GUDREN-387298 format. One line per 10 residues: number of its first residue (from 1); their letters; for each residue x, y, z of N, C-alpha, C. Coordinates in steps of 0.001 Angstrom, whole numbers, plus 500000, padded with zeros to 6 digits. Layout:
! GUDREN-387298
NUM = a = X:Y:Z:X:Y:Z:X:Y:Z ~ ... $
! end
This chain:
! GUDREN-387298
1 = midpselvdn = 498105:482663:487147:497900:483719:488099:499094:483764:489055 ~ 499512:484991:489376:500654:485160:490281:500243:484896:491732 ~ 501239:484694:492564:501026:484599:494009:500907:486041:494523 ~ 499739:486435:495020:499574:487833:495434:500492:488258:496572 ~ 500982:487304:497363:501907:487688:498429:503209:488236:497845 ~ 503603:487749:496664:504783:488303:495982:504534:489747:495583 ~ 503347:490027:495070:502982:491383:494683:503047:492315:495897 ~ 502474:491897:497009:502476:492710:498227:503899:492935:498721 ~ 504701:491885:498760:506089:492017:499216:506897:492927:498291 ~ 506699:492787:496978:507395:493656:496026:506983:495115:496211 $
11 = lvtklrlits = 505690:495337:496457:505192:496690:496683:505850:497297:497921 ~ 505907:496543:498992:506541:497020:500223:508011:497356:499966 ~ 508706:496498:499236:510117:496756:498924:510274:498069:498178 ~ 509423:498310:497178:509498:499563:496397:509165:500768:497277 ~ 508135:500658:498102:507761:501780:498962:508879:502124:499939 ~ 509584:501111:500427:510702:501358:501353:511868:502075:500676 ~ 511880:502082:499349:512943:502759:498603:512591:504204:498250 ~ 511454:504695:498722:511082:506093:498522:511546:506863:499758 ~ 512622:507601:499606:513269:508286:500729:512308:509191:501486 ~ 511500:509965:500771:510583:510903:501427:509493:510174:502202 $
21 = lvadvggvat = 509053:509020:501709:508038:508234:502412:508622:507658:503698 ~ 509815:507109:503604:510472:506556:504798:510670:507662:505838 ~ 511053:508853:505393:511226:509969:506328:509915:510275:507049 ~ 508798:510205:506326:507497:510522:506926:506922:509400:507789 ~ 507530:508229:507779:507126:507171:508714:508195:507012:509801 ~ 508772:508140:510171:509714:508162:511288:511129:507783:510932 ~ 511448:507703:509634:512798:507340:509223:513105:505861:509387 ~ 512075:505051:509618:512251:503614:509849:511555:502857:508722 ~ 512340:502300:507805:511774:501622:506631:510832:500484:507024 ~ 511107:499822:508138:510245:498701:508543:508875:499154:509058 $
31 = niyayhdshp = 508656:500467:509160:507318:500978:509458:506423:500902:508223 ~ 506984:500460:507119:506236:500127:505897:506337:498614:505790 ~ 505211:497918:505896:505279:496466:506001:504047:495795:505405 ~ 504175:494494:505204:503084:493683:504650:502359:492955:505767 ~ 501071:492800:505571:500257:491952:506434:499875:490743:505586 ~ 500276:489564:506045:499913:488322:505359:499050:487500:506316 ~ 497877:487111:505851:496979:486299:506670:497664:484996:507073 ~ 497492:484631:508331:498072:483399:508851:497270:482982:510076 ~ 496497:481938:509930:495656:481489:511037:496489:480723:512057 ~ 496365:480915:513335:495435:481800:514013:496037:483144:514406 $
41 = tksslmaail = 497337:483360:514176:497981:484568:514692:497638:485835:513917 ~ 497392:485734:512635:497041:486896:511824:495777:486588:511043 ~ 494659:486610:511748:493389:486285:511099:492358:487395:511285 ~ 492821:488581:511698:491919:489715:511868:492589:490975:511351 ~ 492145:491418:510191:492693:492648:509627:492403:493831:510548 ~ 491213:493900:511122:490895:495022:512016:491837:495042:513211 ~ 492167:493889:513761:493123:493845:514875:494481:494379:514422 ~ 494893:494028:513209:496172:494523:512684:496134:496037:512496 ~ 495003:496549:512026:494865:497999:511858:494940:498692:513219 ~ 494273:498138:514211:494292:498721:515558:495696:498726:516162 $
51 = qmqhpsvmav = 496522:497756:515779:497870:497641:516338:498912:498441:515561 ~ 498506:499101:514485:499477:499861:513687:500117:500975:514514 ~ 501423:501139:514317:502158:502225:514960:501844:503543:514247 ~ 502039:504653:514944:501992:505985:514333:503426:506441:514184 ~ 503941:506676:513029:503384:506535:511688:503763:505188:511079 ~ 502911:504706:510178:503223:503471:509463:502311:503290:508260 ~ 502732:502370:507399:501972:501986:506206:501946:500459:506179 ~ 500751:499884:506093:500600:498431:506037:499946:498058:504705 ~ 500562:497124:503981:500045:496658:502693:499358:495314:502876 ~ 498129:495201:502315:497321:493995:502507:496691:493587:501180 $
61 = wqgtapgsiq = 496817:492311:500834:496102:491788:499669:494648:491617:500059 ~ 493755:492216:499248:492325:492158:499550:491582:491119:498719 ~ 492128:490794:497559:491463:489824:496705:491874:489993:495254 ~ 491383:489094:494435:491670:489101:493005:490354:488892:492277 ~ 490163:489654:491221:488917:489559:490455:489240:489360:488975 ~ 488387:488638:488273:488608:488475:486842:488158:489726:486089 ~ 488710:489871:484926:488318:490949:484028:488610:490516:482611 ~ 488405:491397:481685:488734:491056:480294:489172:492302:479552 ~ 490079:492093:478642:490549:493126:477724:490563:492488:476347 ~ 489791:493030:475435:489731:492524:474056:489566:491006:474010 $
71 = nmtiwkhqvt = 488557:490519:474706:488210:489091:474740:489267:488208:475391 ~ 490182:488784:476140:491176:488012:476882:490831:488097:478364 ~ 490908:486983:479058:490686:486991:480502:491942:487500:481187 ~ 491758:488403:482128:492872:488942:482911:492509:488853:484388 ~ 493482:489072:485228:493262:489105:486670:493638:490479:487180 ~ 492819:491028:488066:493094:492308:488712:493248:492045:490205 ~ 494417:492361:490711:494743:492123:492112:494530:493407:492912 ~ 493738:493305:493985:493477:494452:494840:494348:494376:496092 ~ 495083:495451:496303:495927:495592:497481:495541:496917:498128 ~ 495407:496925:499432:495091:498172:500131:496254:498557:501024 $
81 = lylrakeesa = 496587:499844:500985:497563:500408:501905:496796:501106:503021 ~ 497073:500730:504253:496473:501370:505421:497515:502314:506004 ~ 497091:503539:506302:498017:504578:506738:497687:505068:508140 ~ 498701:505159:508951:498630:505864:510229:499719:506933:510159 ~ 499316:508188:510257:500261:509290:510129:500915:509597:511465 ~ 501882:510512:511405:502516:510993:512631:501447:511527:513562 ~ 501679:511392:514842:500682:511867:515797:500513:513369:515721 ~ 501580:514085:515455:501475:515517:515272:502314:515893:514075 ~ 501736:516716:513213:502436:517152:512014:502683:518647:512119 ~ 503936:519046:511939:504292:520457:512064:503689:521296:510942 $
91 = agtaycdlfr = 503642:520742:509737:503122:521521:508607:502390:520596:507650 ~ 501344:521094:507038:500614:520316:506049:499777:519219:506692 ~ 499149:518445:505853:498363:517323:506349:499162:516054:506164 ~ 499432:515372:507230:500316:514213:507205:499812:513118:506269 ~ 498489:512867:506238:497975:511818:505368:498136:512189:503900 ~ 497910:513445:503599:498086:513908:502223:499543:513749:501789 ~ 500458:514038:502703:501883:513874:502403:502212:512415:502113 ~ 501710:511503:502943:501960:510082:502713:501420:509656:501349 ~ 500203:510076:501030:499594:509731:499740:500446:510246:498585 ~ 500871:511501:498690:501699:512093:497631:503003:511307:497455 $
101 = hivegvptde = 503642:510924:498545:504892:510155:498444:504647:508793:497810 ~ 503528:508154:498161:503217:506827:497619:502942:506890:496121 ~ 502299:507935:495662:501943:508051:494243:503051:508700:493421 ~ 503619:509782:493939:504579:510568:493167:506035:510315:493534 ~ 506279:509634:494649:507645:509376:495066:508359:508444:494103 ~ 509667:508613:494007:510482:507804:493101:511384:506894:493933 ~ 511187:505570:493842:512096:504661:494555:513537:504873:494079 ~ 514497:504664:494971:515896:504936:494640:516438:504057:493517 ~ 515788:502928:493231:516254:502060:492143:515469:502278:490846 ~ 514676:503344:490778:513837:503629:489618:514085:505050:489136 $
111 = tlamlyvevh = 513567:505351:487948:513615:506719:487437:512220:507311:487296 ~ 511205:506487:487523:509818:506923:487395:509142:507008:488761 ~ 508098:507824:488823:507280:507899:490036:506610:506557:490270 ~ 506296:506274:491506:505710:504990:491898:504463:504640:491083 ~ 503675:505629:490705:502473:505401:489918:502779:504661:488615 ~ 503977:504818:488100:504351:504237:486809:505300:503048:486914 ~ 505605:502625:488130:506568:501544:488361:505876:500187:488246 ~ 506535:499251:487575:506056:497872:487543:506538:497183:488818 ~ 505623:496962:489723:505943:496386:491029:506226:494895:490917 ~ 505560:494240:489987:505742:492803:489746:505907:492617:488252 $
121 = asclpmdips = 506846:491774:487840:507131:491574:486415:505914:491103:485623 ~ 504965:490476:486277:503772:489976:485584:502577:490925:485659 ~ 502777:492123:486197:501669:493072:486351:502023:494432:485765 ~ 501001:495096:485272:501148:496476:484841:501307:497364:486080 ~ 501776:498604:485899:501805:499511:487047:500403:499682:487640 ~ 500340:500166:488852:499053:500333:489534:498124:501253:488757 ~ 496825:500989:488884:495841:501939:488379:495928:503193:489248 ~ 495427:504304:488740:495470:505547:489512:494663:505351:490801 ~ 495315:505538:491956:494639:505251:493228:493872:506448:493780 ~ 493076:506158:494782:492373:507184:495556:492755:506982:497016 $
131 = isrqtdvegq = 492353:507921:497841:492586:507802:499286:491293:508190:499986 ~ 490971:507491:501072:489754:507836:501804:489937:507598:503299 ~ 489198:508384:504055:489213:508296:505512:488348:507125:505963 ~ 488815:506424:506969:488074:505343:507602:488148:505557:509105 ~ 487301:504894:509849:487324:504981:511303:487345:503564:511869 ~ 488275:503321:512785:488369:501982:513358:487327:501801:514478 ~ 487286:500612:515049:486269:500298:516056:486459:501091:517350 ~ 487629:501695:517523:487875:502533:518702:487567:504003:518422 ~ 487074:504296:517204:486734:505664:516853:487895:506504:516354 ~ 489037:505864:516100:490209:506577:515605:490238:506534:514076 $
141 = dyfeiplsft = 490566:507669:513482:490629:507730:512028:491962:507212:511504 ~ 491898:506651:510338:493066:506257:509567:492661:506418:508114 ~ 493593:506287:507210:493275:506399:505795:493666:505114:505086 ~ 492982:504860:503978:493323:503698:503165:493417:504098:501707 ~ 494324:503417:501027:494539:503627:499598:494346:502283:498916 ~ 493207:502089:498252:493020:500849:497499:493792:500933:496175 ~ 494569:499899:495904:495352:499830:494672:494868:498643:493848 ~ 494994:498754:492546:494653:497640:491667:495793:497445:490689 ~ 496213:496191:490559:497284:495813:489626:496728:494796:488651 ~ 496831:495078:487368:496334:494176:486333:497453:493233:485905 $
151 = er = 497174:491950:486010:498149:490948:485595:498179:490867:484064 ~ 499365:490715:483518:499505:490597:482059:499042:489243:481592 $
! end
C-alpha cells in the first residue's frame, strides 16, 4: 500500500500546474495546498476548513478502503478537495468554475485533462468525481469534491 500523503502531495502538485485553476484561486499557486494531520497542531479538519482563505483548494486524505477486482485485493484511497471560491465572482458560478478546472483542466506538464492523469505511479487516474455543497459550523457554505484513486 502506498503512503497516502504522497498521493495528496502529488495531487496538489498537479493541480498547481493547471493555469486556469491557479488563476481562479487568486493567481497564487500556494492557495492550492495539502492538509496533513499532525497532532496537536493539525488535529481538526473542521478548524482547517474554517481557516481556509477565499479563494483556495485544500486536499485531504480521508481514508483507504479495501476492494477487489477479479478476485484481487486492491486499495481505494479517498481524498477530498475542499473549495472556497472568490468572495465575489463577476461572471458564472465560482464553485462550478473551480470544479470544471479540477476535472477538465490540463496541467502544464501533461497532455490530458486532470480526470485522466495518473497522479501517483501506483494508482489509476481518479474515478469520476462529484461536487456537493456543505455548510461549516459558522453557517458558511463551501463545496467539497470527494475523489477516489484505485491503487494498482
